[in-house]
C-alpha positions as CSV (number, residue, x, y, z in Angstrom):
1,M,-23.7,22.7,-24.8
2,N,-21.2,25.1,-26.5
3,R,-17.8,22.5,-26.5
4,S,-16.1,25.5,-27.0
5,H,-16.6,25.7,-23.0
6,W,-16.5,22.6,-21.9
7,S,-14.4,22.4,-18.5
8,R,-14.2,19.6,-15.5
9,R,-17.9,21.0,-14.5
10,D,-19.3,20.7,-17.6
11,L,-17.8,17.1,-18.2
12,L,-19.8,16.3,-14.9
13,K,-22.9,17.2,-15.8
14,A,-22.5,15.3,-19.1
15,S,-21.6,12.2,-17.2
16,S,-23.2,12.2,-13.9
17,A,-26.5,10.5,-15.1
18,M,-24.3,7.5,-16.2
19,A,-24.0,5.0,-13.3
20,V,-20.1,4.6,-12.9
21,S,-19.2,2.5,-10.0
22,A,-15.7,2.4,-8.6
23,A,-14.8,-0.9,-10.6
24,L,-13.2,-0.6,-14.2
25,A,-16.2,-1.9,-15.8
26,P,-18.5,0.4,-15.6
27,A,-15.8,3.5,-15.3
28,L,-15.4,2.0,-19.1
29,S,-19.1,1.8,-20.3
30,T,-21.8,3.9,-20.2
31,R,-25.6,3.4,-20.9
32,V,-26.3,1.1,-23.9
33,L,-27.1,3.2,-26.9
34,S,-26.9,0.3,-29.8
35,A,-25.3,-3.2,-30.3
36,A,-21.7,-3.3,-30.9
37,P,-20.7,-3.3,-34.7
38,P,-19.0,-6.4,-36.1
39,A,-15.2,-6.7,-35.3
40,T,-12.7,-5.3,-37.9
41,A,-10.1,-6.9,-39.2
42,I,-6.9,-5.4,-41.1
43,T,-7.5,-6.2,-44.5
44,S,-5.5,-5.1,-47.5
45,Q,-8.8,-3.1,-48.3
46,L,-8.6,-1.1,-45.2
47,I,-4.7,-0.8,-45.8
48,D,-5.0,0.4,-49.7
49,A,-7.7,2.8,-48.5
50,A,-5.5,4.0,-45.6
51,K,-2.4,4.6,-47.7
52,K,-5.0,6.7,-50.3
53,E,-5.7,9.1,-47.3
54,G,-1.7,9.1,-46.7
55,K,-1.8,10.4,-42.9
56,V,-3.7,10.2,-39.3
57,V,-3.9,12.4,-36.6
58,F,-3.4,11.3,-33.3
59,Y,-4.4,13.5,-30.1
60,T,-3.2,12.3,-27.1
61,S,-1.7,12.5,-23.2
62,V,0.3,9.3,-24.1
63,D,4.0,10.5,-22.9
64,L,5.5,12.3,-26.0
65,P,8.6,9.7,-26.6
66,L,6.4,7.0,-26.5
67,A,3.7,8.3,-28.8
68,E,6.3,8.8,-31.4
69,K,7.9,5.6,-31.0
70,V,4.1,4.1,-31.6
71,A,3.9,6.4,-34.5
72,K,7.2,5.4,-36.3
73,S,6.5,1.9,-35.5
74,F,2.9,2.0,-37.2
75,E,4.8,4.0,-40.1
76,A,7.5,1.3,-40.7
77,K,4.5,-1.2,-41.0
78,Y,2.3,0.7,-43.2
79,P,4.7,2.7,-45.4
80,G,3.2,5.7,-47.4
81,I,0.9,6.6,-43.9
82,A,2.6,9.3,-41.9
83,V,0.9,10.0,-38.2
84,R,1.3,13.3,-37.0
85,V,1.1,13.2,-32.8
86,E,-0.3,16.1,-31.3
87,R,0.4,15.5,-27.5
88,T,-0.6,17.7,-24.5
89,G,-2.2,16.9,-21.0
90,A,-5.1,14.8,-21.0
91,E,-7.3,18.3,-19.8
92,R,-6.0,20.1,-22.9
93,V,-6.6,16.9,-25.3
94,F,-10.3,17.3,-24.2
95,Q,-10.8,21.0,-24.1
96,R,-9.1,21.4,-27.7
97,I,-11.4,18.7,-29.2
98,G,-14.5,20.7,-27.6
99,Q,-13.3,24.1,-29.0
100,E,-12.7,22.4,-32.5
101,Y,-16.1,20.5,-32.6
102,G,-17.6,23.8,-31.2
103,S,-16.2,25.6,-34.4
104,N,-17.0,22.8,-36.6
105,I,-13.6,21.7,-37.1
106,H,-12.8,18.1,-37.7
107,A,-9.0,18.0,-37.4
108,V,-8.3,14.4,-35.2
109,D,-8.8,11.3,-36.3
110,V,-8.0,9.0,-33.2
111,V,-7.8,10.1,-29.7
112,S,-6.3,8.7,-26.1
113,S,-6.8,10.5,-22.8
114,S,-5.7,9.2,-19.5
115,D,-8.7,10.7,-18.2
116,A,-11.4,7.7,-18.8
117,A,-14.2,10.1,-18.2
118,H,-13.5,11.6,-21.3
119,S,-14.4,8.7,-23.3
120,I,-18.1,8.9,-21.5
121,V,-18.3,12.2,-22.7
122,W,-17.3,11.9,-26.2
123,K,-19.7,8.8,-26.4
124,R,-22.4,10.5,-25.3
125,D,-22.3,13.5,-27.4
126,G,-21.4,11.4,-30.5
127,L,-18.0,12.6,-31.8
128,L,-16.8,8.7,-31.2
129,D,-16.7,6.0,-34.2
130,A,-18.1,2.8,-33.0
131,F,-15.4,0.9,-34.3
132,V,-14.2,-2.5,-32.8
133,P,-10.9,-4.0,-33.9
134,E,-10.7,-7.5,-34.5
135,D,-8.0,-8.3,-31.5
136,V,-9.9,-6.0,-29.0
137,A,-13.0,-8.2,-29.6
138,K,-10.9,-11.7,-29.6
139,Y,-8.7,-10.8,-26.8
140,Y,-9.9,-8.0,-24.3
141,P,-12.1,-8.6,-21.3
142,A,-15.3,-7.2,-21.1
143,E,-14.6,-4.5,-18.5
144,H,-11.9,-3.2,-20.7
145,K,-14.1,-2.8,-23.5
146,D,-17.1,-0.5,-24.3
147,P,-20.3,-2.7,-24.8
148,D,-21.3,-0.4,-27.9
149,G,-18.1,-0.6,-29.5
150,Y,-16.9,3.1,-29.0
151,F,-13.8,3.0,-26.7
152,A,-11.4,0.1,-25.1
153,S,-8.3,0.3,-22.9
154,F,-5.6,1.3,-24.6
155,R,-3.3,1.2,-21.6
156,V,-3.2,0.9,-18.1
157,W,-0.7,2.2,-15.1
158,V,-0.6,3.0,-11.4
159,S,0.9,5.8,-9.9
160,V,3.8,4.8,-7.5
161,I,6.0,5.6,-4.5
162,A,9.6,5.4,-5.6
163,Y,13.1,5.8,-4.1
164,N,16.6,6.8,-5.5
165,T,18.6,3.9,-4.8
166,D,21.8,5.9,-4.7
167,Q,20.5,7.8,-1.6
168,V,18.4,5.3,-0.4
169,K,18.9,1.8,0.5
170,K,16.0,-1.1,-0.4
171,E,15.3,-2.1,2.9
172,E,15.3,1.7,4.4
173,A,12.8,2.8,1.5
174,P,9.2,3.5,2.3
175,K,6.7,0.6,1.9
176,S,3.7,2.6,2.3
177,F,1.9,6.1,2.2
178,A,2.1,6.1,5.6
179,D,5.7,5.8,6.0
180,L,6.3,8.9,3.8
181,L,5.2,10.9,7.0
182,D,8.3,9.5,8.6
183,P,10.2,12.8,9.8
184,K,13.4,11.3,7.9
185,W,12.1,11.9,4.8
186,K,11.0,15.8,5.7
187,G,12.6,17.7,2.7
188,K,13.5,14.7,0.7
189,I,10.2,14.0,-1.2
190,V,8.9,15.3,-4.7
191,K,5.3,15.2,-6.0
192,A,3.3,16.1,-8.7
193,H,-0.1,18.5,-9.1
194,P,-3.5,17.3,-9.5
195,G,-4.6,20.5,-11.0
196,Y,-2.3,19.9,-13.5
197,S,-2.2,16.3,-14.4
198,G,-5.2,14.0,-15.3
199,T,-3.1,11.0,-13.6
200,I,-2.4,12.6,-10.1
201,M,-5.9,14.2,-10.1
202,T,-6.9,10.7,-10.3
203,A,-4.6,9.4,-7.7
204,T,-5.3,12.2,-5.3
205,Y,-9.3,11.6,-5.9
206,Q,-8.3,7.7,-4.8
207,M,-5.6,8.6,-2.0
208,Q,-8.0,11.3,-0.2
209,R,-11.1,8.6,-0.9
210,D,-8.7,5.7,0.8
211,L,-7.2,7.7,3.4
212,G,-8.3,10.9,4.1
213,W,-7.8,14.7,3.4
214,G,-6.0,14.6,6.7
215,Y,-2.9,12.3,5.4
216,F,-2.5,15.0,2.8
217,E,-2.3,17.4,5.5
218,K,0.7,15.6,7.3
219,L,2.2,15.2,3.9
220,A,2.7,18.9,3.2
221,A,4.2,19.5,6.7
222,Q,7.4,17.1,5.2
223,G,8.6,19.9,2.9
224,I,6.9,18.7,-0.7
225,L,8.9,19.4,-3.6
226,Q,5.8,20.1,-5.7
227,V,5.9,19.8,-9.7
228,Q,3.5,19.6,-12.1
229,S,3.3,16.7,-14.5
230,S,3.3,13.1,-13.2
231,A,6.0,12.6,-15.3
232,D,8.2,15.0,-13.2
233,P,8.9,13.5,-10.0
234,P,10.6,10.2,-11.7
235,K,12.9,12.3,-13.3
236,R,13.6,14.5,-10.1
237,L,14.4,11.3,-8.7
238,A,16.6,9.9,-11.4
239,L,18.3,13.2,-11.1
240,G,19.1,13.3,-7.5
241,E,17.0,16.2,-6.8
242,R,14.9,14.2,-3.9
243,A,15.2,10.9,-2.6
244,V,11.7,9.6,-2.6
245,Q,8.4,10.7,-4.8
246,A,5.2,10.4,-3.3
247,D,3.6,9.8,-6.9
248,G,4.4,9.6,-10.4
249,N,3.9,7.3,-13.4
250,E,5.0,3.7,-12.8
251,Y,5.9,3.9,-16.7
252,N,8.6,6.8,-16.5
253,I,10.4,4.6,-13.2
254,F,10.4,1.7,-15.6
255,Q,11.9,3.5,-18.3
256,L,14.5,4.9,-15.9
257,M,15.5,2.3,-14.0
258,E,15.6,0.2,-17.0
259,S,18.2,2.5,-19.2
260,G,20.6,2.6,-15.9
261,K,19.2,5.4,-13.7
262,P,19.3,4.8,-9.9
263,V,15.3,4.7,-9.5
264,A,13.4,2.0,-8.4
265,P,9.3,1.7,-7.9
266,V,7.4,0.9,-4.6
267,Y,3.8,-0.4,-4.6
268,A,2.0,1.1,-1.3
269,T,0.8,-1.5,1.1
270,E,-2.5,0.7,1.1
271,G,-2.7,0.1,-2.6
272,S,-1.3,1.8,-5.9
273,P,-3.5,4.7,-7.4
274,L,-4.8,2.8,-11.0
275,I,-5.2,4.8,-14.0
276,V,-6.7,3.8,-17.2
277,G,-6.5,5.5,-20.8
278,P,-8.9,4.5,-23.2
279,M,-8.7,4.9,-27.3
280,S,-11.2,5.9,-30.1
281,A,-11.5,6.7,-33.2
282,M,-13.2,10.0,-34.4
283,K,-16.8,9.6,-36.1
284,A,-16.2,12.5,-38.3
285,A,-12.3,11.8,-38.6
286,P,-10.7,13.7,-41.9
287,N,-8.8,10.1,-42.5
288,P,-11.4,7.4,-41.6
289,N,-9.9,4.4,-43.2
290,A,-6.5,5.5,-41.5
291,A,-8.1,6.2,-38.2
292,K,-9.3,2.7,-38.4
293,L,-6.2,1.3,-39.2
294,F,-4.3,3.2,-36.9
295,T,-6.6,2.3,-34.0
296,A,-6.5,-1.5,-34.9
297,Y,-2.7,-1.6,-34.7
298,C,-2.7,0.0,-30.8
299,F,-5.0,-2.8,-30.0
300,S,-2.9,-5.8,-31.9
301,T,-1.0,-8.0,-30.0
302,E,2.3,-6.6,-31.6
303,C,1.6,-2.7,-30.7
304,Q,0.5,-3.5,-26.8
305,Q,3.7,-5.9,-26.8
306,F,5.5,-2.7,-27.9
307,I,4.1,-0.2,-25.4
308,I,4.9,-2.6,-22.4
309,D,8.4,-3.5,-24.0
310,T,9.4,-0.1,-24.8
311,G,7.0,2.4,-22.5
312,G,6.8,0.3,-19.7
313,L,2.6,0.4,-19.9
314,R,0.4,-2.4,-18.8
315,S,-1.7,-3.9,-21.4
316,M,-5.2,-5.7,-21.2
317,N,-4.8,-7.9,-24.1
318,P,-4.3,-11.0,-22.3
319,Q,-1.9,-12.1,-25.5
320,T,0.9,-10.2,-24.0
321,K,3.6,-11.0,-22.1
322,E,5.0,-8.8,-19.1
323,K,8.6,-7.9,-19.0
324,P,10.9,-9.9,-16.9
325,G,12.4,-7.9,-13.8
326,R,8.9,-6.0,-13.1
327,T,6.6,-7.0,-11.0
328,P,3.4,-8.5,-12.4
329,F,0.2,-6.7,-12.4
330,K,-1.7,-9.3,-10.9
331,D,0.4,-9.1,-7.7
332,I,0.0,-5.1,-7.5
333,K,-3.0,-4.4,-5.2
334,T,-4.5,-1.4,-6.7
335,M,-7.1,1.4,-5.9
336,K,-10.5,1.5,-7.4
337,D,-10.8,4.2,-10.5
338,D,-14.0,6.0,-10.4
339,P,-14.2,8.3,-13.3
340,A,-17.6,9.9,-12.5
341,A,-16.6,10.5,-8.8
342,V,-13.5,12.4,-10.2
343,E,-15.1,14.6,-12.0
344,K,-17.8,15.3,-9.3
345,M,-14.6,16.3,-6.9
346,S,-12.3,18.0,-9.3
347,E,-12.8,21.3,-8.3
348,E,-12.9,20.6,-4.5
349,I,-9.8,18.3,-4.8
350,K,-7.8,21.3,-6.8
351,A,-9.0,23.7,-4.4
352,H,-8.4,21.5,-1.1
353,Y,-5.3,20.4,-2.5
354,S,-3.9,24.0,-3.0
355,K,-5.1,25.0,0.4
356,I,-3.2,22.1,1.9
357,F,0.1,22.2,-0.3
358,K,-0.1,26.1,-0.6
359,V,0.5,26.0,-4.3
């Protein structure tokens, strides 16, 4: 396949042969290629080798402010190694890597996409380095690490309903997706778009599977303010442009709420859509030692606690602690993730969504 022409449909063709179920474990694994390599510890030798390279290039769909904070925390811990963050949407990250590798350009060292299916394809096509950080081997549950050692869950979050606390009383806030159909919310809801956002593509798949397209048809009649990124609804909510969001990143709501903005999350009684963002070092990384060191750092308890506390994300590292004031992840009812099914239906989802919402 000419990777310069990779699309979501090509991704489907590349991954459809792999049995990926609706559970996280199969979603983050593929057919066995080889046994995972031994775990790699952060040693003085690895640090010295990384410092000789002097830099690491990180392609990611992680929210830019958080990605840059992670980069700065790494640079502070390992002086002399600069991190260049290249942040864009998940689908654009995927296309960029496909185009670069198709032209034999190897610029990226480490990648983290919000679309778990991307990791399946990159692994299949031999783009990833089989590298297991010591903390991943020690602490991460099997369902959150590739059995062959090519990737693991760097971050996990959910798409949530939320409301502006200045405009809506807690007792009057919607408790479910069904509640958003109440006439009182007409003209007061903001929502992101699955044609732009990987998070919302995943959320839309899970919701149409569990609730049906009829739900979206009714929601569209509510006079929705349509935006693009999954980070946009929380921002519009905080500005008071709408009273309620139908979907958006939980972690953005946490960041806004904890900075004093009048927003609060709601975990729908039907279940909140679940999103997983793996991370990998690239096999052809131009800075291979810095790539390993940065990846190992990102999966460390130190960095995972940092993305919880600073970024509002969830971690699958059991050595971390939930931040007080947030609903514990174990108490949240979630919908089931299914990356292969998302890829299979992606074009249908975008077309159907655009037809319903006329956007």
